[in-house]
Z-matrix of the N, CA and C atoms (Angstrom, degrees):
N
C 1 1.455
C 2 1.532 1 110.72
N 3 1.320 2 115.34 1 -36.39
C 4 1.472 3 118.88 2 -179.94
C 5 1.527 4 110.31 3 -68.34
N 6 1.336 5 116.72 4 -40.43
C 7 1.461 6 119.55 5 -179.34
C 8 1.526 7 111.69 6 -64.98
N 9 1.322 8 116.69 7 -35.74
C 10 1.459 9 119.56 8 178.04
C 11 1.527 10 110.32 9 -66.02
N 12 1.322 11 116.90 10 -40.98
C 13 1.460 12 120.40 11 177.69
C 14 1.526 13 111.18 12 -64.11
N 15 1.327 14 116.47 13 -41.03
C 16 1.473 15 120.65 14 178.35
C 17 1.521 16 109.90 15 -64.43
N 18 1.343 17 117.27 16 -39.74
C 19 1.453 18 119.74 17 179.78
C 20 1.531 19 111.30 18 -66.52
N 21 1.310 20 117.67 19 -37.14
C 22 1.468 21 120.47 20 177.59
C 23 1.530 22 110.02 21 -64.12
N 24 1.325 23 116.77 22 -43.26
C 25 1.465 24 120.51 23 179.25
C 26 1.523 25 110.66 24 -64.41
N 27 1.335 26 116.69 25 -43.50
C 28 1.470 27 120.72 26 179.36
C 29 1.522 28 110.28 27 -63.67
N 30 1.323 29 117.69 28 -40.55
C 31 1.464 30 119.61 29 -179.21
C 32 1.533 31 111.52 30 -66.95
N 33 1.322 32 117.64 31 -37.81
C 34 1.470 33 120.27 32 176.85
C 35 1.524 34 110.54 33 -65.30
N 36 1.336 35 116.53 34 -43.49
C 37 1.468 36 119.72 35 177.90
C 38 1.528 37 111.39 36 -64.24
N 39 1.328 38 117.43 37 -37.43
C 40 1.459 39 121.54 38 178.50
C 41 1.527 40 110.60 39 -64.33
N 42 1.322 41 117.02 40 -43.04
C 43 1.464 42 120.92 41 177.82
C 44 1.532 43 110.34 42 -61.71
N 45 1.322 44 116.75 43 -43.14
C 46 1.464 45 120.54 44 -179.93
C 47 1.524 46 111.73 45 -64.12
N 48 1.339 47 117.81 46 -42.11
C 49 1.468 48 119.14 47 -179.91
C 50 1.523 49 111.58 48 -66.80
N 51 1.339 50 117.06 49 -35.86
C 52 1.467 51 119.19 50 177.77
C 53 1.525 52 110.16 51 -68.03
N 54 1.327 53 117.14 52 -41.24
C 55 1.465 54 119.65 53 178.38
C 56 1.522 55 111.97 54 -64.63
N 57 1.309 56 117.01 55 -36.15
C 58 1.462 57 119.67 56 178.77
C 59 1.526 58 112.26 57 -69.18
N 60 1.325 59 117.26 58 -25.15
C 61 1.469 60 120.48 59 -179.28
C 62 1.518 61 113.27 60 -83.21
N 63 1.310 62 118.05 61 -21.27
C 64 1.464 63 120.66 62 -176.52
C 65 1.522 64 109.68 63 -62.47
N 66 1.317 65 116.31 64 123.45
C 67 1.462 66 120.69 65 -176.39
C 68 1.518 67 110.13 66 -90.99
N 69 1.308 68 115.53 67 134.36
C 70 1.453 69 120.47 68 175.78
C 71 1.511 70 114.52 69 89.12
N 72 1.333 71 117.30 70 -47.84
C 73 1.458 72 118.50 71 -175.21
C 74 1.517 73 113.20 72 -112.81
N 75 1.316 74 117.78 73 -11.42
C 76 1.453 75 119.78 74 -177.35
C 77 1.513 76 112.54 75 -92.82
N 78 1.305 77 115.32 76 -156.24
C 79 1.456 78 121.05 77 -179.19
C 80 1.527 79 112.07 78 -86.71
N 81 1.330 80 117.87 79 1.41
C 82 1.461 81 119.61 80 -177.38
C 83 1.518 82 112.22 81 -65.48
N 84 1.332 83 117.32 82 -30.41
C 85 1.459 84 119.12 83 179.09
C 86 1.522 85 111.44 84 -72.23
N 87 1.313 86 117.26 85 -21.55
C 88 1.461 87 120.61 86 178.36
C 89 1.519 88 110.46 87 -65.18
N 90 1.320 89 116.54 88 -43.37
C 91 1.456 90 121.20 89 -176.01
C 92 1.523 91 112.34 90 -98.47
N 93 1.321 92 117.63 91 -29.82
C 94 1.451 93 120.37 92 -175.09
C 95 1.503 94 114.55 93 -95.97
N 96 1.304 95 117.21 94 -19.41
C 97 1.459 96 120.13 95 -178.29
C 98 1.511 97 111.27 96 71.95
N 99 1.306 98 115.60 97 -149.37
C 100 1.452 99 120.74 98 -177.18
C 101 1.509 100 113.80 99 -94.76
N 102 1.307 101 119.04 100 12.57
C 103 1.445 102 121.94 101 178.69
C 104 1.509 103 113.64 102 96.57
N 105 1.318 104 117.71 103 19.35
C 106 1.459 105 119.99 104 -179.46
C 107 1.529 106 111.73 105 -69.06
N 108 1.297 107 116.51 106 -33.03
C 109 1.462 108 121.82 107 -178.81
C 110 1.522 109 108.61 108 -108.97
N 111 1.305 110 116.02 109 81.22
C 112 1.461 111 121.59 110 -171.67
C 113 1.520 112 111.86 111 -63.91
N 114 1.308 113 118.28 112 -43.73
C 115 1.461 114 120.95 113 -175.63
C 116 1.517 115 111.92 114 -66.25
N 117 1.320 116 117.90 115 -48.26
C 118 1.458 117 119.74 116 -178.34
C 119 1.521 118 110.82 117 -66.19
N 120 1.319 119 117.03 118 -37.77
C 121 1.457 120 120.13 119 178.44
C 122 1.523 121 110.27 120 -67.42
N 123 1.303 122 116.23 121 -37.66
C 124 1.455 123 120.39 122 -178.95
C 125 1.524 124 110.40 123 -65.51
N 126 1.316 125 117.70 124 -40.67
C 127 1.457 126 119.59 125 -179.34
C 128 1.528 127 110.58 126 -69.56
N 129 1.330 128 117.36 127 -35.66
C 130 1.461 129 120.14 128 177.13
C 131 1.525 130 110.18 129 -67.78
N 132 1.320 131 116.92 130 -40.76
C 133 1.463 132 120.46 131 178.21
C 134 1.521 133 110.84 132 -63.35
N 135 1.312 134 116.99 133 -37.86
C 136 1.456 135 121.10 134 179.36
C 137 1.528 136 110.87 135 -65.26
N 138 1.327 137 116.06 136 -43.04
C 139 1.466 138 120.32 137 178.28
C 140 1.527 139 109.89 138 -64.17
N 141 1.335 140 117.30 139 -44.24
C 142 1.460 141 120.55 140 178.86
C 143 1.518 142 111.75 141 -63.00
N 144 1.321 143 117.13 142 -36.72
C 145 1.460 144 121.82 143 179.13
C 146 1.526 145 110.77 144 -62.28
N 147 1.326 146 116.72 145 -49.65
C 148 1.463 147 119.70 146 -179.69
C 149 1.524 148 111.65 147 -70.03
N 150 1.320 149 117.38 148 -35.02
C 151 1.457 150 120.75 149 177.25
C 152 1.529 151 110.93 150 -64.75
N 153 1.334 152 117.09 151 -36.92
C 154 1.458 153 121.16 152 177.33
C 155 1.520 154 110.84 153 -64.72
N 156 1.322 155 116.99 154 -41.79
C 157 1.466 156 120.56 155 178.69
C 158 1.524 157 110.45 156 -63.50
N 159 1.316 158 116.93 157 -44.69
C 160 1.468 159 120.83 158 -179.28
C 161 1.521 160 110.58 159 -64.62
N 162 1.329 161 117.28 160 -44.89
C 163 1.459 162 120.52 161 -179.75
C 164 1.526 163 111.70 162 -66.15
N 165 1.332 164 117.88 163 -37.42
C 166 1.460 165 120.59 164 178.19
C 167 1.531 166 110.98 165 -66.03
N 168 1.319 167 116.76 166 -41.58
C 169 1.463 168 120.08 167 177.70
C 170 1.528 169 110.54 168 -65.16
N 171 1.311 170 116.77 169 -42.69
C 172 1.463 171 121.20 170 178.51
C 173 1.525 172 111.08 171 -63.86
N 174 1.324 173 116.70 172 -40.00
C 175 1.463 174 120.90 173 177.48
C 176 1.525 175 110.76 174 -63.08
N 177 1.334 176 116.87 175 -43.12
C 178 1.470 177 120.53 176 178.42
C 179 1.513 178 112.38 177 -63.82
N 180 1.321 179 116.94 178 -43.37
C 181 1.468 180 121.05 179 179.41
C 182 1.526 181 110.48 180 -64.39
N 183 1.328 182 116.63 181 -44.46
C 184 1.465 183 120.06 182 178.02
C 185 1.528 184 111.40 183 -61.96
N 186 1.313 185 117.20 184 -38.68
C 187 1.464 186 120.56 185 178.65
C 188 1.519 187 110.96 186 -63.35
N 189 1.329 188 116.46 187 -42.19
C 190 1.464 189 119.66 188 178.38
C 191 1.533 190 111.60 189 -67.60
N 192 1.302 191 117.41 190 -38.92
C 193 1.463 192 120.95 191 179.01
C 194 1.529 193 110.41 192 -65.56
N 195 1.313 194 117.18 193 -37.99
C 196 1.466 195 120.28 194 179.81
C 197 1.515 196 113.22 195 -72.52
N 198 1.329 197 117.94 196 -13.33
C 199 1.464 198 121.13 197 175.68
C 200 1.529 199 111.21 198 -75.01
N 201 1.308 200 118.21 199 -21.93
C 202 1.463 201 121.99 200 -178.38
C 203 1.534 202 108.35 201 -72.34
N 204 1.334 203 116.55 202 128.16
C 205 1.476 204 118.33 203 179.30
C 206 1.532 205 110.76 204 -61.94
N 207 1.350 206 116.62 205 146.02
C 208 1.478 207 119.92 206 -176.13
C 209 1.528 208 113.69 207 -67.24
N 210 1.313 209 120.02 208 -17.33
C 211 1.466 210 121.46 209 -178.41
C 212 1.512 211 113.88 210 -77.32
N 213 1.307 212 119.04 211 -9.79
C 214 1.475 213 120.96 212 -175.51
C 215 1.491 214 112.31 213 -96.28
């Protein structure tokens, strides 16, 4: 039950990081604006990029772990 809750939280965070990375149509314009602050936006994009990779890997690992029957 705990792993399922963790997977739900990870999946929500993964969706949010992907939406924040979408350029032009996503939420990136909310926080990044039109690109006036290139350096700060670039560092935020870099953090979101690595966070997306980590969350995707964690989501995949959790999915594989949840495939194992509970009796084993």
